[in-house]
N, C-alpha and C positions, 0 to 999 in steps of 0.2 A: 713178728712184724710190729705188732702193737707196742710191745715192750721196747723195741728198738726206737720207734717213733717217740714214745714217751721219754726215753733216755736222751734222744737228740734234743727234744724240746726242753728238757730239764737242763741239759748242758748249755743250750742257747740262752735260756733265761738266766742261768748262773753267770754265764760270760757277760751278758748285758748288765746284770747287776754289778758284777765286778768292774766293768768298764765305767759305769756311772760313779761307783764309789771311788775309783782311781781318779776320775776326772774331778770329783769334788775335792779330793785330797791333793790335787795337782801332782799326781804321780805319773801321768802320761808323758810320753816323749815331748821334748820342747818344741819340735817342729809343728806338732799339732796345734799348740797354742799360738805359735807364730802365724800359721795359716789362718787360724780362726780370727786373729787380730787383724790380718789383712782384709779378710772378708768383711768384718765389721767396719773397718776403716772405709772400704768402698761403699758400704751401705750408709755411712755417715754417723754410725753410733760410736762416737769417739770415746765416750766414757767406758763402754763395755770393752772396746778395743784396748784402752789403757789398762784395764784390769787384767786382761789376758797377758799383755806384755809385762806388767809388773810381776805377775806370778812367775814368768820365765826369768826375769832379772833377779828375783829373790833367790832362785835356785842357782843361777849362773850369771853373775853380774857382767862378765866379759863376753857374753853371747853377742857376737857382732851383728847377726841378723836381727836379733831382738832390739839391740841398741839403735839400729837403722830404722826399724819400724817405730820405735819409741820417739825418735826425732821427727819422723813424719807426722805422728800423732800430735806431738807438741806444736809443730808448725800449723797444723789444722786447727788445733785448739786456740792458738794465738789469733789466727784469722777469725775464728768464730767469736772469740771474746771481743775482738776489735769491732766486729759487726754489731755485737750486742751493746757495747758501750755507745756506738754511734746511734743505734736505735733509741737508747735511753735518752741521749742528749737531744735527739730530734723530738721526742715526745715532750721533753721539758721546754724546748723552744716553742712548740705548738701551744702548750699550756700558757706560757708567758704571753704569746701573741693573742690568744683568746681572752686572757684576763684583761689585757689592755683594751681590746675591742669592747668587752663588757663594761669596763669602767667608762669608756667614751660614750657608749649608749646610755649608761646610767646617768652621766652628767647631762646629756641631752634631755633625758626624761625628767630629771629634777628641775632643770631650767624651764622646761615647758610647763611643769606643774606650778612653779612659782609665777611664771608669766600669766598663766590662766587665772590664778587667784588675783593678781594685780589687775587684769583686764576686767574683772567683775566690778571693780569700784572706780574705774576710769571715768564713766559717764557722770558720776556725781561731782567730782571737782571741775570737770569741763563745764557743767551746767552753772556752777557757782561763778566761775571765771567769766563766762559770757554774760551772765545776768548782772554782774557786779555793777557796771555803770548805771543800770536802771535803778537799782536799789540804793546806790550810794548818793546819787544826785537827782532824785525824782522831781524836786521843786524847780531846779534850774534847767532841766532838760526840756526842749521844745516838745509840743504835742506830737509832732510827726516822728519824733525820735523813738517813742515807745513802740509803735508798730514796727519801726525799722529794727530796733533791738530784738523785738519778739521774732521777727522773721530771721534775723541773724542767728538768734538762739535756736530756732527750729532747724535751720540749715546745719548749724554746728552739731546739734544733737543727732540729726539724721546721719551726717557724715561720720561722726564719732561712732555711733552704733553700728553702722555698716562696716567701718574699719575694724572695730573690735570684733564683730561677728566673723569677718573674713580671717582676721588674725587667729581667733580661737579655733576656727575650723582647720586652718593650716597647722596650728600647733597640735591639735588633736590627731591629725593624720601622722605627723612626725612622731608623736608619743606612741601611737599605735604601732608604727613601724619599729620604734625602739624596743617596745615591749616584746614584739614578735622576734626581733633579732636577739634580744637577751635570752629568750626562752630557747631558741635554736642553739645559741652559743653555749648555754649551760649544758645542753644535751651533748654537744661535741666535747666539752670539757670533761664530762663524766666518762665518755668513751676513752678519751686520752688518759685520764687518771687510771682507769681500769687497765689499759694497756701498759702504762708505766709501772703499775704495781706488779703485773705479770712479768715484765722484763726484769725488774729488780729482784723479784722472787727467784727467777731463773738464774740470775747472776749469783745470788746468795747460795743457791743449790750447787752451782758449779764450783763456787769457792770452797764449799764445805766437803766436796768430794775428796 
């Protein structure tokens, strides 16, 4: 009994080893590889299915069933590659739009910085312009004109300083929004770049199969 069991086990192991070896050498009947290719095709593994069919067509190029399965695989590959190319183009368009938005926010930020620098010196020329009549014609101006010009100067300075302060606060809010938007857009661009590299790598891998 024991020797019979050992003999059966040895025969089974030898048969399995022989089957594996025959499968690796592609010596099994062609219908096995055709069925395996169909199963892989249903599972979506087009590359593995193509390898199975190629092994059949190498042995028998006029195998009609293998040719039919090969055509189905080719159609699925074309559809898959078209979807891949569409995804690559979509990522490129997304990157282009994000780049344009970043450039727009960068221009807004640069403009705000320049305007802020300019607003820091605006009160000085305003003071000189308002005070000019007093300093240019002090002898010919009537006495009451000096307090009037001083009052006008004070009003002009207060108005200018308030306007400048309001404008600077408004610009600072806009610049803060632009900086935050640029940071968010840069993160989105990094994600799309990574996705684009993955898609292009997958395309190259499929091309080299």
